[in-house]
ROVO-893488 format. One record per residue: x, y, z of N, C-alpha, C in turn. Coordinates in nm, 4 decimals, decimal comma, always signed. Layout:
REM residues N
n.px: X | n.py: Y | n.pz: Z | ca.px: X | ca.py: Y | ca.pz: Z | c.px: X | c.py: Y | c.pz: Z
...
This chain:
REM residues 93
n.px: -2,8089 | n.py: +0,9040 | n.pz: -1,2908 | ca.px: -2,6420 | ca.py: +0,9177 | ca.pz: -1,3070 | c.px: -2,5812 | c.py: +1,0108 | c.pz: -1,2415
n.px: -2,6591 | n.py: +1,1121 | n.pz: -1,1335 | ca.px: -2,5798 | ca.py: +1,2549 | ca.pz: -1,0893 | c.px: -2,5796 | c.py: +1,1338 | c.pz: -0,9449
n.px: -2,6524 | n.py: +1,0550 | n.pz: -0,8983 | ca.px: -2,6467 | ca.py: +0,9758 | ca.pz: -0,7768 | c.px: -2,5292 | c.py: +0,9268 | c.pz: -0,8125
n.px: -2,4914 | n.py: +0,8461 | n.pz: -0,8814 | ca.px: -2,3201 | ca.py: +0,7118 | ca.pz: -0,9384 | c.px: -2,2071 | c.py: +0,8437 | c.pz: -0,9352
n.px: -2,2506 | n.py: +0,9627 | n.pz: -0,9238 | ca.px: -2,1346 | ca.py: +1,0354 | ca.pz: -0,9973 | c.px: -2,1050 | c.py: +1,0746 | c.pz: -0,8885
n.px: -2,2052 | n.py: +1,1087 | n.pz: -0,7598 | ca.px: -2,1884 | ca.py: +1,1815 | ca.pz: -0,6192 | c.px: -2,1665 | c.py: +1,0164 | c.pz: -0,5062
n.px: -2,1492 | n.py: +0,9122 | n.pz: -0,5198 | ca.px: -2,0998 | ca.py: +0,7918 | ca.pz: -0,4856 | c.px: -1,9510 | c.py: +0,7467 | c.pz: -0,5172
n.px: -1,9301 | n.py: +0,7593 | n.pz: -0,6506 | ca.px: -1,7457 | ca.py: +0,7598 | ca.pz: -0,6931 | c.px: -1,7170 | c.py: +0,8661 | c.pz: -0,5763
n.px: -1,7596 | n.py: +0,9887 | n.pz: -0,6500 | ca.px: -1,6383 | ca.py: +1,0692 | ca.pz: -0,5690 | c.px: -1,6604 | c.py: +1,1196 | c.pz: -0,4117
n.px: -1,7277 | n.py: +1,0558 | n.pz: -0,3703 | ca.px: -1,7365 | ca.py: +1,0647 | ca.pz: -0,2111 | c.px: -1,6040 | c.py: +0,9472 | c.pz: -0,1777
n.px: -1,6672 | n.py: +0,7964 | n.pz: -0,2709 | ca.px: -1,5234 | ca.py: +0,7530 | ca.pz: -0,2468 | c.px: -1,4338 | c.py: +0,7075 | c.pz: -0,2611
n.px: -1,3667 | n.py: +0,8183 | n.pz: -0,4178 | ca.px: -1,2032 | ca.py: +0,9189 | ca.pz: -0,3784 | c.px: -1,2415 | c.py: +0,9973 | c.pz: -0,2801
n.px: -1,2920 | n.py: +1,0968 | n.pz: -0,2233 | ca.px: -1,2640 | ca.py: +1,1500 | ca.pz: -0,1167 | c.px: -1,2091 | c.py: +1,1147 | c.pz: -0,0495
n.px: -1,3103 | n.py: +0,9693 | n.pz: +0,0236 | ca.px: -1,2707 | ca.py: +0,8705 | ca.pz: +0,1244 | c.px: -1,1047 | c.py: +0,7797 | c.pz: +0,1313
n.px: -1,0820 | n.py: +0,7366 | n.pz: -0,0185 | ca.px: -0,9522 | ca.py: +0,6928 | ca.pz: -0,0352 | c.px: -0,8525 | c.py: +0,7393 | c.pz: -0,0297
n.px: -0,8601 | n.py: +0,9014 | n.pz: -0,0161 | ca.px: -0,7300 | ca.py: +1,0482 | ca.pz: -0,0820 | c.px: -0,7376 | c.py: +1,0607 | c.pz: +0,0641
n.px: -0,8438 | n.py: +1,0194 | n.pz: +0,2036 | ca.px: -0,8155 | ca.py: +1,0488 | ca.pz: +0,3131 | c.px: -0,7591 | c.py: +0,9189 | c.pz: +0,4138
n.px: -0,7805 | n.py: +0,8735 | n.pz: +0,3290 | ca.px: -0,7678 | ca.py: +0,6847 | ca.pz: +0,4155 | c.px: -0,5936 | c.py: +0,6988 | c.pz: +0,3766
n.px: -0,4670 | n.py: +0,7301 | n.pz: +0,4096 | ca.px: -0,4343 | ca.py: +0,6495 | ca.pz: +0,3950 | c.px: -0,3294 | c.py: +0,6010 | c.pz: +0,5214
n.px: -0,2163 | n.py: +0,5230 | n.pz: +0,4809 | ca.px: -0,1635 | ca.py: +0,4370 | ca.pz: +0,5384 | c.px: -0,0797 | c.py: +0,5149 | c.pz: +0,6539
n.px: -0,1244 | n.py: +0,4646 | n.pz: +0,7946 | ca.px: -0,0137 | ca.py: +0,5705 | ca.pz: +0,9054 | c.px: +0,1548 | c.py: +0,5290 | c.pz: +0,8925
n.px: +0,1575 | n.py: +0,4115 | n.pz: +0,8615 | ca.px: +0,3055 | ca.py: +0,3230 | ca.pz: +0,8916 | c.px: +0,3390 | c.py: +0,3009 | c.pz: +0,7448
n.px: +0,3142 | n.py: +0,4436 | n.pz: +0,6782 | ca.px: +0,3921 | ca.py: +0,4014 | ca.pz: +0,5595 | c.px: +0,5442 | c.py: +0,4369 | c.pz: +0,5648
n.px: +0,6641 | n.py: +0,3957 | n.pz: +0,4643 | ca.px: +0,8140 | ca.py: +0,4355 | ca.pz: +0,4875 | c.px: +0,8208 | c.py: +0,4568 | c.pz: +0,4184
n.px: +0,8609 | n.py: +0,5559 | n.pz: +0,3953 | ca.px: +0,9066 | ca.py: +0,6436 | ca.pz: +0,1796 | c.px: +1,1329 | c.py: +0,5797 | c.pz: +0,2048
n.px: +1,1932 | n.py: +0,5197 | n.pz: +0,2278 | ca.px: +1,3224 | ca.py: +0,5605 | ca.pz: +0,1960 | c.px: +1,3412 | c.py: +0,6962 | c.pz: +0,0765
n.px: +1,4113 | n.py: +0,8034 | n.pz: +0,1212 | ca.px: +1,4961 | ca.py: +0,8626 | ca.pz: +0,0684 | c.px: +1,5005 | c.py: +0,8596 | c.pz: -0,1309
n.px: +1,5587 | n.py: +0,7556 | n.pz: -0,1260 | ca.px: +1,6130 | ca.py: +0,7301 | ca.pz: -0,2542 | c.px: +1,4652 | c.py: +0,6325 | c.pz: -0,3018
n.px: +1,3537 | n.py: +0,6705 | n.pz: -0,2909 | ca.px: +1,2324 | ca.py: +0,6099 | ca.pz: -0,3428 | c.px: +1,2072 | c.py: +0,5511 | c.pz: -0,5030
n.px: +1,2782 | n.py: +0,7086 | n.pz: -0,5454 | ca.px: +1,2031 | ca.py: +0,7317 | ca.pz: -0,7179 | c.px: +1,3484 | c.py: +0,6421 | c.pz: -0,8171
n.px: +1,4852 | n.py: +0,6427 | n.pz: -0,7245 | ca.px: +1,5466 | ca.py: +0,5653 | ca.pz: -0,7826 | c.px: +1,5983 | c.py: +0,5141 | c.pz: -0,7938
n.px: +1,5002 | n.py: +0,3502 | n.pz: -0,6895 | ca.px: +1,5126 | ca.py: +0,2091 | ca.pz: -0,6430 | c.px: +1,4607 | c.py: +0,1403 | c.pz: -0,7050
n.px: +1,5565 | n.py: +0,0645 | n.pz: -0,7986 | ca.px: +1,5380 | ca.py: -0,0650 | ca.pz: -0,9261 | c.px: +1,4413 | c.py: -0,1432 | c.pz: -0,8554
n.px: +1,3577 | n.py: -0,1791 | n.pz: -0,9113 | ca.px: +1,2488 | ca.py: -0,3129 | ca.pz: -0,8792 | c.px: +1,3965 | c.py: -0,4271 | c.pz: -0,8905
n.px: +1,2760 | n.py: -0,6119 | n.pz: -0,8275 | ca.px: +1,3895 | ca.py: -0,6179 | ca.pz: -0,8045 | c.px: +1,2535 | c.py: -0,7574 | c.pz: -0,8838
n.px: +1,3457 | n.py: -0,9242 | n.pz: -0,8606 | ca.px: +1,2944 | ca.py: -1,0173 | ca.pz: -0,8596 | c.px: +1,1263 | c.py: -0,9894 | c.pz: -0,7398
n.px: +0,9509 | n.py: -1,0299 | n.pz: -0,7837 | ca.px: +0,8417 | ca.py: -1,0193 | ca.pz: -0,6827 | c.px: +0,9099 | c.py: -1,1113 | c.pz: -0,5610
n.px: +0,8391 | n.py: -1,0997 | n.pz: -0,4372 | ca.px: +0,8869 | ca.py: -1,1926 | ca.pz: -0,3361 | c.px: +0,7403 | c.py: -1,1816 | c.pz: -0,2733
n.px: +0,6556 | n.py: -1,3159 | n.pz: -0,2865 | ca.px: +0,5292 | ca.py: -1,2845 | ca.pz: -0,2178 | c.px: +0,5721 | c.py: -1,2715 | c.pz: -0,0486
n.px: +0,4863 | n.py: -1,1949 | n.pz: -0,0238 | ca.px: +0,4846 | ca.py: -1,1327 | ca.pz: +0,1301 | c.px: +0,3124 | c.py: -1,1022 | c.pz: +0,1622
n.px: +0,3159 | n.py: -1,0492 | n.pz: +0,2763 | ca.px: +0,1911 | ca.py: -1,0101 | ca.pz: +0,3492 | c.px: +0,2589 | c.py: -0,9192 | c.pz: +0,4521
n.px: +0,2159 | n.py: -0,8048 | n.pz: +0,4453 | ca.px: +0,2140 | ca.py: -0,6687 | ca.pz: +0,4644 | c.px: +0,0519 | c.py: -0,6190 | c.pz: +0,5944
n.px: +0,1455 | n.py: -0,5624 | n.pz: +0,7173 | ca.px: +0,0979 | ca.py: -0,4754 | ca.pz: +0,7583 | c.px: +0,0711 | c.py: -0,3414 | c.pz: +0,7362
n.px: -0,0603 | n.py: -0,3281 | n.pz: +0,7157 | ca.px: -0,0796 | ca.py: -0,1485 | ca.pz: +0,6735 | c.px: -0,2383 | c.py: -0,1229 | c.pz: +0,7417
n.px: -0,1640 | n.py: -0,0621 | n.pz: +0,8117 | ca.px: -0,2312 | ca.py: +0,1071 | ca.pz: +0,9081 | c.px: -0,3482 | c.py: +0,2105 | c.pz: +0,8770
n.px: -0,4605 | n.py: +0,1539 | n.pz: +0,8222 | ca.px: -0,4874 | ca.py: +0,2934 | ca.pz: +0,7650 | c.px: -0,5238 | c.py: +0,4029 | c.pz: +0,8673
n.px: -0,5848 | n.py: +0,5078 | n.pz: +0,8112 | ca.px: -0,6736 | ca.py: +0,6222 | ca.pz: +0,9007 | c.px: -0,7963 | c.py: +0,5853 | c.pz: +0,9769
n.px: -0,8579 | n.py: +0,5308 | n.pz: +0,8523 | ca.px: -0,9708 | ca.py: +0,5273 | ca.pz: +0,8401 | c.px: -1,0158 | c.py: +0,3714 | c.pz: +0,8325
n.px: -0,9666 | n.py: +0,3185 | n.pz: +0,8261 | ca.px: -1,0252 | ca.py: +0,1660 | ca.pz: +0,8130 | c.px: -0,9287 | c.py: +0,0660 | c.pz: +0,9201
n.px: -0,8277 | n.py: +0,1504 | n.pz: +0,9929 | ca.px: -0,7953 | ca.py: +0,0540 | ca.pz: +1,1031 | c.px: -0,6434 | c.py: +0,0007 | c.pz: +1,0298
n.px: -0,6513 | n.py: -0,1241 | n.pz: +1,0670 | ca.px: -0,5330 | ca.py: -0,2497 | ca.pz: +1,0546 | c.px: -0,5815 | c.py: -0,3902 | c.pz: +0,8815
n.px: -0,4791 | n.py: -0,3921 | n.pz: +0,8437 | ca.px: -0,4923 | ca.py: -0,4827 | ca.pz: +0,7576 | c.px: -0,4382 | c.py: -0,5573 | c.pz: +0,6554
n.px: -0,4185 | n.py: -0,6325 | n.pz: +0,6782 | ca.px: -0,2717 | ca.py: -0,7567 | ca.pz: +0,6593 | c.px: -0,2751 | c.py: -0,7462 | c.pz: +0,4912
n.px: -0,2342 | n.py: -0,7084 | n.pz: +0,4370 | ca.px: -0,2435 | ca.py: -0,7204 | ca.pz: +0,2837 | c.px: -0,1851 | c.py: -0,8219 | c.pz: +0,2086
n.px: -0,2059 | n.py: -0,8576 | n.pz: +0,0980 | ca.px: -0,1559 | ca.py: -0,9946 | ca.pz: +0,0315 | c.px: -0,1166 | c.py: -0,8796 | c.pz: -0,0614
n.px: +0,0405 | n.py: -0,9442 | n.pz: -0,0731 | ca.px: +0,0920 | ca.py: -0,8706 | ca.pz: -0,2391 | c.px: +0,2094 | c.py: -0,9379 | c.pz: -0,2578
n.px: +0,3173 | n.py: -0,8469 | n.pz: -0,2803 | ca.px: +0,4703 | ca.py: -0,9307 | ca.pz: -0,3001 | c.px: +0,5541 | c.py: -0,7631 | c.pz: -0,3333
n.px: +0,6595 | n.py: -0,8275 | n.pz: -0,2444 | ca.px: +0,7604 | ca.py: -0,7285 | ca.pz: -0,2403 | c.px: +0,8101 | c.py: -0,6829 | c.pz: -0,3736
n.px: +0,8517 | n.py: -0,5363 | n.pz: -0,4227 | ca.px: +0,8922 | ca.py: -0,5326 | ca.pz: -0,5558 | c.px: +1,0224 | c.py: -0,4210 | c.pz: -0,5435
n.px: +1,0292 | n.py: -0,3364 | n.pz: -0,4175 | ca.px: +1,1234 | ca.py: -0,3100 | ca.pz: -0,3839 | c.px: +1,1406 | c.py: -0,3006 | c.pz: -0,3242
n.px: +1,2961 | n.py: -0,2809 | n.pz: -0,2454 | ca.px: +1,2652 | ca.py: -0,2778 | ca.pz: -0,0810 | c.px: +1,4700 | c.py: -0,2009 | c.pz: -0,1152
n.px: +1,4531 | n.py: -0,0927 | n.pz: +0,0256 | ca.px: +1,5497 | ca.py: -0,0303 | ca.pz: +0,0346 | c.px: +1,5485 | c.py: +0,0419 | c.pz: +0,2012
n.px: +1,6904 | n.py: +0,0048 | n.pz: +0,2247 | ca.px: +1,6996 | ca.py: +0,0358 | ca.pz: +0,3878 | c.px: +1,6262 | c.py: -0,0982 | c.pz: +0,4929
n.px: +1,5206 | n.py: +0,0496 | n.pz: +0,5242 | ca.px: +1,4396 | ca.py: -0,0211 | ca.pz: +0,6592 | c.px: +1,2784 | c.py: -0,0315 | c.pz: +0,5772
n.px: +1,2763 | n.py: -0,0272 | n.pz: +0,3833 | ca.px: +1,1645 | ca.py: +0,0272 | ca.pz: +0,3602 | c.px: +1,1317 | c.py: -0,0980 | c.pz: +0,2422
n.px: +0,9860 | n.py: -0,1145 | n.pz: +0,2942 | ca.px: +0,9598 | ca.py: -0,1874 | ca.pz: +0,1906 | c.px: +0,8617 | c.py: -0,2687 | c.pz: +0,0657
n.px: +0,8526 | n.py: -0,1788 | n.pz: -0,0209 | ca.px: +0,6851 | ca.py: -0,1065 | ca.pz: -0,1343 | c.px: +0,7015 | c.py: -0,2782 | c.pz: -0,1750
n.px: +0,5377 | n.py: -0,2634 | n.pz: -0,1269 | ca.px: +0,4709 | ca.py: -0,3568 | ca.pz: -0,1530 | c.px: +0,3325 | c.py: -0,3323 | c.pz: -0,1994
n.px: +0,3368 | n.py: -0,4041 | n.pz: -0,3709 | ca.px: +0,2013 | ca.py: -0,4019 | ca.pz: -0,4684 | c.px: +0,0987 | c.py: -0,5380 | c.pz: -0,3985
n.px: -0,0439 | n.py: -0,4838 | n.pz: -0,4131 | ca.px: -0,1040 | ca.py: -0,5918 | ca.pz: -0,3799 | c.px: -0,1267 | c.py: -0,7030 | c.pz: -0,4992
n.px: -0,1947 | n.py: -0,8491 | n.pz: -0,3492 | ca.px: -0,1936 | ca.py: -0,9037 | ca.pz: -0,5391 | c.px: -0,3066 | c.py: -0,8770 | c.pz: -0,6689
n.px: -0,4057 | n.py: -0,8688 | n.pz: -0,6197 | ca.px: -0,5252 | ca.py: -0,9056 | ca.pz: -0,6961 | c.px: -0,5722 | c.py: -0,7583 | c.pz: -0,7137
n.px: -0,5612 | n.py: -0,6308 | n.pz: -0,6146 | ca.px: -0,6189 | ca.py: -0,5058 | ca.pz: -0,6024 | c.px: -0,5990 | c.py: -0,3938 | c.pz: -0,5933
n.px: -0,6022 | n.py: -0,2564 | n.pz: -0,6023 | ca.px: -0,5458 | ca.py: -0,1581 | ca.pz: -0,5136 | c.px: -0,5004 | c.py: -0,1503 | c.pz: -0,3796
n.px: -0,4745 | n.py: -0,0550 | n.pz: -0,3840 | ca.px: -0,4800 | ca.py: +0,0015 | ca.pz: -0,1685 | c.px: -0,6138 | c.py: +0,0258 | c.pz: -0,1196
n.px: -0,6531 | n.py: -0,0220 | n.pz: -0,0312 | ca.px: -0,7753 | ca.py: +0,0660 | ca.pz: +0,0408 | c.px: -0,7688 | c.py: +0,2300 | c.pz: +0,0122
n.px: -0,6421 | n.py: +0,2409 | n.pz: +0,0009 | ca.px: -0,6453 | ca.py: +0,4458 | ca.pz: -0,0381 | c.px: -0,6247 | c.py: +0,4533 | c.pz: -0,1627
n.px: -0,6456 | n.py: +0,3862 | n.pz: -0,2450 | ca.px: -0,6586 | ca.py: +0,3461 | ca.pz: -0,3997 | c.px: -0,5563 | c.py: +0,4070 | c.pz: -0,4616
n.px: -0,3926 | n.py: +0,3252 | n.pz: -0,4117 | ca.px: -0,2794 | ca.py: +0,3557 | ca.pz: -0,4963 | c.px: -0,2470 | c.py: +0,1543 | c.pz: -0,5214
n.px: -0,1196 | n.py: +0,2035 | n.pz: -0,5880 | ca.px: -0,0777 | ca.py: +0,1080 | ca.pz: -0,6723 | c.px: +0,0275 | c.py: -0,0126 | c.pz: -0,6029
n.px: +0,0068 | n.py: +0,0986 | n.pz: -0,4421 | ca.px: +0,1364 | ca.py: -0,0277 | ca.pz: -0,3341 | c.px: +0,1132 | c.py: +0,0634 | c.pz: -0,2306
n.px: +0,2354 | n.py: +0,0392 | n.pz: -0,1455 | ca.px: +0,2622 | ca.py: +0,1229 | ca.pz: -0,0514 | c.px: +0,3970 | c.py: +0,0559 | c.pz: +0,0432
n.px: +0,4377 | n.py: +0,1936 | n.pz: +0,0826 | ca.px: +0,5844 | ca.py: +0,1627 | ca.pz: +0,1359 | c.px: +0,5357 | c.py: +0,1652 | c.pz: +0,2745
n.px: +0,6248 | n.py: -0,0193 | n.pz: +0,2927 | ca.px: +0,6592 | ca.py: +0,0656 | ca.pz: +0,4870 | c.px: +0,7645 | c.py: +0,0428 | c.pz: +0,5746
n.px: +0,7782 | n.py: -0,0381 | n.pz: +0,7093 | ca.px: +0,8707 | ca.py: -0,0892 | ca.pz: +0,7641 | c.px: +0,8490 | c.py: -0,1868 | c.pz: +0,7541
n.px: +0,9827 | n.py: -0,2948 | n.pz: +0,6828 | ca.px: +1,0664 | ca.py: -0,3969 | ca.pz: +0,6944 | c.px: +0,9627 | c.py: -0,4853 | c.pz: +0,8040
n.px: +1,0094 | n.py: -0,4120 | n.pz: +0,9511 | ca.px: +0,9429 | ca.py: -0,5069 | ca.pz: +1,0515 | c.px: +0,7408 | c.py: -0,5086 | c.pz: +1,0612
n.px: +0,6665 | n.py: -0,4641 | n.pz: +0,9612 | ca.px: +0,5635 | ca.py: -0,5411 | ca.pz: +0,8844 | c.px: +0,5197 | c.py: -0,5748 | c.pz: +0,7796
n.px: +0,6222 | n.py: -0,6341 | n.pz: +0,7283 | ca.px: +0,6719 | ca.py: -0,7098 | ca.pz: +0,5941 | c.px: +0,7286 | c.py: -0,8887 | c.pz: +0,7214
n.px: +0,6057 | n.py: -0,9961 | n.pz: +0,6261 | ca.px: +0,6586 | ca.py: -1,1176 | ca.pz: +0,6124 | c.px: +0,6350 | c.py: -1,1705 | c.pz: +0,4672
n.px: +0,7180 | n.py: -1,2724 | n.pz: +0,4765 | ca.px: +0,7319 | ca.py: -1,3705 | ca.pz: +0,4173 | c.px: +0,5824 | c.py: -1,4910 | c.pz: +0,3765
n.px: +0,5258 | n.py: -1,4766 | n.pz: +0,2557 | ca.px: +0,3983 | ca.py: -1,5241 | ca.pz: +0,2536 | c.px: +0,4632 | c.py: -1,6762 | c.pz: +0,2751
n.px: +0,3776 | n.py: -1,6901 | n.pz: +0,3122 | ca.px: +0,3523 | ca.py: -1,9144 | ca.pz: +0,3059 | c.px: +0,2531 | c.py: -1,9547 | c.pz: +0,2866
């Protein structure tokens, strides 16, 4: 049981340290309303894991920032989504 707890805690520590380097949060992120979901692919660059193409849905956007929620899993850093620059997001085919 202790080994399993240690393994889970190691993963949590890794996820907390592996933040997205290209995050772009707008000043009004807390008040930006949800919009109809648009299927997208976002380029997310993580500190430890490197670059990932994240398939998901754009649910909020404001200015040059787009909030992307992954389709089937959490983001690599354990969060429910990531806000990145619009230049790092493209519509899914």
